[in-house]
N, C-alpha and C positions, 0 to 999 in steps of 0.2 A: 579528450576521451573519445574513442571511436563510437559512431552511431550505433553499431551492432551491440556493443556492450551496454550503452545507455538503454536501448530498447529491451535487452534481456533483463536488466535490473528492474525496469518498470514492470515487466510481465511477472517476474518473480515476486516483487513487492505486492502486486495486486493479488496473486495467488495466496500469498501469506495473509493478507488482509481478509480475503474471503474465508480462508481456513479458520482464522481466529473468530470471525463473525459467526460462522456456522457452529463452532464449538460452544458458543454462548447462546445458541438457538435464537439468533437475531435475524430478522428479515432486513432487507435494505431499508424499508420504511421505518422499522424500529430503530435501526442505527441512525437514520436521518434525524429522528426525534431526539436521540441522545446527544448528537453533536451539531445539529442544525446545519448539516451539509446536505444538499439536495441528493436524493437517492439515485437519480440518473447520473450525477457526477461521481458518486461512490461506485456505481456500476462501471463507469469508464475507468476509474482507478483500478478496480478489480480485474479488468480485462487488459490492463497495461496500455490503454489508449490515450492517456493524458499524463503530463508531468504535474507534480503537485508541489506546493510550497511547504516549508517547514511548519508554518502555522497549521496547515491542514493535517500534517502528520501528528502534531500535538493534539489537535481536536479529536482525531480518530482514536489515538491512544487513550485519551481521557474517557471517551465514550465506551471503549472496550475495557476500561479499568485495568490498564497495564502500562508498563514503562515503554516509552517510544522505541527503545532499542529492540524490544520483542517483535516489532513489525519488520525488523531487518534480519530476523533469525532464519535465513535461508542460505543455501549453498550456491555459489557460482564460481567459475574459474576466472581468476584475476591474473592477467599477465602484464608485465611492464610495457610490452609493446602496445597494449590497448590504450595506454595513456597518451600516445602521440597523435 
């Protein structure tokens, strides 16, 4: 997968996480307490500055009380050429 697409997906994932957090009126510190993930790390995720593990996705979804697939509910253009 091309680096451009990876970066784009990380940024979109982060924006979606931030959107869901704000919908629930949670600060970074409040979310930190719910999932025991450092708020500075959550901030890096929200800004698309770090890759995250599946475990972290599950922790965040649990803290937000939603199915993990909802964190991926964003649009992006996927081309077969992007896979090579």
